[in-house]
C-alpha positions as CSV (number, residue, x, y, z in Angstrom):
1,X,-13.5,-37.2,-4.9
2,X,-12.7,-39.0,-8.2
3,X,-13.1,-35.8,-10.2
4,X,-11.0,-33.9,-7.8
5,X,-8.2,-36.5,-8.0
6,X,-8.3,-36.3,-11.8
7,X,-7.9,-32.5,-11.6
8,X,-5.0,-32.8,-9.3
9,X,-3.0,-34.6,-12.1
10,X,-3.7,-32.1,-14.8
11,X,-0.7,-30.1,-15.9
12,X,-0.8,-26.9,-17.9
13,X,0.2,-27.6,-21.5
14,X,3.9,-26.6,-21.7
15,X,3.3,-24.7,-25.0
16,X,1.3,-22.2,-23.0
17,X,3.3,-21.9,-19.8
18,X,6.5,-23.1,-18.2
19,X,8.6,-22.0,-15.3
20,X,12.3,-22.6,-14.6
21,X,14.5,-21.3,-11.8
22,X,18.2,-20.5,-12.4
23,X,20.0,-19.6,-9.2
24,X,17.2,-17.6,-7.6
25,X,15.8,-16.1,-10.8
26,X,12.5,-17.5,-12.1
27,X,12.0,-17.6,-15.8
28,X,8.4,-17.8,-17.0
29,X,7.5,-18.6,-20.5
30,X,3.9,-17.6,-21.1
31,X,1.6,-17.6,-24.1
32,X,-0.3,-14.4,-24.7
33,X,-2.1,-14.7,-28.0
34,X,-1.5,-11.6,-29.9
35,X,-4.5,-10.0,-31.7
36,X,-6.6,-11.0,-28.6
37,X,-6.9,-8.3,-26.0
38,X,-8.3,-10.5,-23.3
39,X,-5.5,-13.1,-23.6
40,X,-2.8,-10.4,-23.3
41,X,-4.6,-8.7,-20.4
42,X,-4.7,-12.0,-18.5
43,X,-1.0,-12.6,-19.1
44,X,-0.1,-9.1,-18.1
45,X,-2.3,-9.2,-14.9
46,X,-0.6,-12.5,-13.9
47,X,2.9,-11.1,-14.4
48,X,2.1,-7.8,-12.6
49,X,0.8,-9.7,-9.5
50,X,4.1,-11.6,-9.1
51,X,6.3,-10.2,-6.3
52,X,9.7,-8.7,-6.7
53,X,11.7,-7.1,-9.5
54,X,10.7,-8.2,-13.0
55,X,11.7,-8.0,-16.6
56,X,9.9,-9.3,-19.7
57,X,10.3,-10.0,-23.3
58,X,7.1,-9.2,-25.3
59,X,6.9,-10.9,-28.7
60,X,3.2,-11.1,-29.6
61,X,3.5,-10.7,-33.4
62,X,2.2,-13.9,-34.8
63,X,3.9,-15.4,-37.8
64,X,0.8,-14.8,-40.0
65,X,0.6,-11.2,-39.1
66,X,4.3,-10.6,-39.7
67,X,4.3,-12.5,-43.1
68,X,1.1,-10.8,-44.3
69,X,1.9,-7.3,-42.9
70,X,-1.3,-6.9,-41.0
71,X,-1.7,-3.3,-39.9
72,X,-4.7,-3.7,-37.5
73,X,-3.5,-2.9,-34.1
74,X,-6.8,-2.0,-32.5
75,X,-6.7,-5.2,-30.3
76,X,-3.7,-3.7,-28.4
77,X,-6.1,-1.0,-27.1
78,X,-8.5,-3.6,-25.9
79,X,-5.6,-5.2,-23.9
80,X,-4.9,-3.8,-20.4
81,X,-1.2,-2.8,-20.9
82,X,-1.8,-0.7,-17.8
83,X,-1.0,-3.8,-15.7
84,X,2.6,-3.4,-16.9
85,X,3.0,0.1,-15.5
86,X,4.0,0.5,-11.9
87,X,3.9,-3.2,-11.2
88,X,7.6,-4.0,-10.5
89,X,8.2,-4.7,-14.1
90,X,11.4,-2.7,-14.6
91,X,12.3,-3.6,-18.2
92,X,10.3,-4.7,-21.3
93,X,12.1,-5.8,-24.4
94,X,9.7,-5.7,-27.4
95,X,10.4,-7.5,-30.6
96,X,8.9,-8.0,-34.0
97,X,7.4,-6.2,-37.0
98,X,4.8,-4.3,-34.9
99,X,7.3,-3.4,-32.1
100,X,6.7,0.3,-32.5
101,X,3.0,-0.2,-32.1
102,X,3.6,-2.2,-29.0
103,X,6.0,0.5,-27.7
104,X,3.4,3.2,-28.3
105,X,0.8,1.2,-26.4
106,X,3.2,0.7,-23.5
107,X,3.9,4.4,-23.3
108,X,0.2,5.3,-23.4
109,X,-0.3,2.8,-20.6
110,X,2.2,4.6,-18.4
111,X,5.3,2.4,-18.8
112,X,8.3,4.8,-18.7
113,X,10.2,5.1,-22.0
114,X,13.4,4.3,-20.1
115,X,12.0,0.8,-19.3
116,X,11.3,-0.1,-22.9
117,X,13.9,-1.5,-25.4
118,X,13.2,-3.1,-28.8
119,X,14.6,-5.1,-31.7
120,X,13.2,-6.1,-35.0
121,X,14.5,-9.6,-34.4
122,X,12.3,-11.1,-31.7
123,X,14.9,-13.6,-30.6
124,X,17.3,-10.7,-29.7
125,X,14.9,-9.5,-27.0
126,X,16.5,-12.0,-24.7
127,X,19.8,-10.2,-25.0
128,X,18.3,-6.7,-24.4
129,X,17.4,-7.2,-20.8
130,X,19.6,-6.5,-17.8
131,X,19.1,-9.6,-15.6
132,X,21.2,-8.6,-12.6
133,X,19.0,-8.4,-9.5
134,X,15.8,-9.5,-11.3
135,X,13.6,-12.0,-9.5
136,X,11.4,-13.0,-12.4
137,X,11.9,-12.8,-16.2
138,X,8.8,-13.3,-18.3
139,X,9.1,-14.5,-21.8
140,X,5.7,-13.6,-23.4
141,X,5.0,-14.8,-27.0
142,X,2.2,-15.5,-29.4
143,X,0.7,-18.9,-30.0
144,X,2.0,-19.4,-33.5
145,X,5.6,-18.2,-32.8
146,X,6.5,-20.5,-30.0
147,X,9.0,-22.6,-32.0
148,X,10.6,-19.7,-33.8
149,X,10.5,-17.2,-30.8
150,X,9.2,-18.6,-27.6
151,X,11.6,-21.5,-27.1
152,X,14.5,-19.7,-28.6
153,X,14.1,-16.7,-26.3
154,X,13.6,-19.0,-23.3
155,X,16.8,-21.0,-24.2
156,X,18.8,-17.7,-24.5
157,X,17.5,-16.4,-21.2
158,X,18.4,-19.6,-19.4
159,X,21.9,-19.6,-21.0
160,X,22.5,-16.0,-20.0
161,X,21.5,-16.6,-16.4
162,X,23.6,-19.8,-16.2
163,X,26.6,-17.9,-17.6
164,X,26.1,-15.0,-15.2
165,X,25.9,-17.3,-12.3
166,X,29.0,-19.2,-13.4
167,X,30.9,-15.9,-13.8
168,X,29.8,-14.8,-10.3
169,X,31.0,-18.1,-8.9
170,X,34.4,-17.9,-10.6
171,X,33.5,-20.1,-13.6
172,X,36.0,-22.0,-15.6
173,X,37.5,-18.9,-17.1
174,X,38.1,-16.9,-13.9
175,X,41.7,-16.2,-12.9
């Protein structure tokens, strides 16, 4: 009983996962360590299992791999990107230096080309998604880019949803 009570008070480390709701849309920030197929597969499986209409940013280029121009992408073929096809995930915004490799892997997995957009600047992926009517937005990032990318994309997604909600309600600038 004592052990069970201790487990009841354990929280997931916020660096790895956080959830926020803005006017009916859930924003999930989730770590999916790039270069590790199993880690990405588990993140993709979790997102695919969520109900409703979904969109996601996918920024799994770690800082080291970007700075040192690592060309090994074999890990992406160990990851089950197939979870992202036919799962209610309507849009995927891919960012970073290896974005074309990620896009190719998504296409091979069966994600429609019309659902994929990209930017070299990872932070810009938050602006590429259409959020209208989306139930869940997932912000998926690598473990060593949380400060540069994970939090920045999350903040931008939150700001966009707040602005859209304010505009729908008439906001301060409505006439």
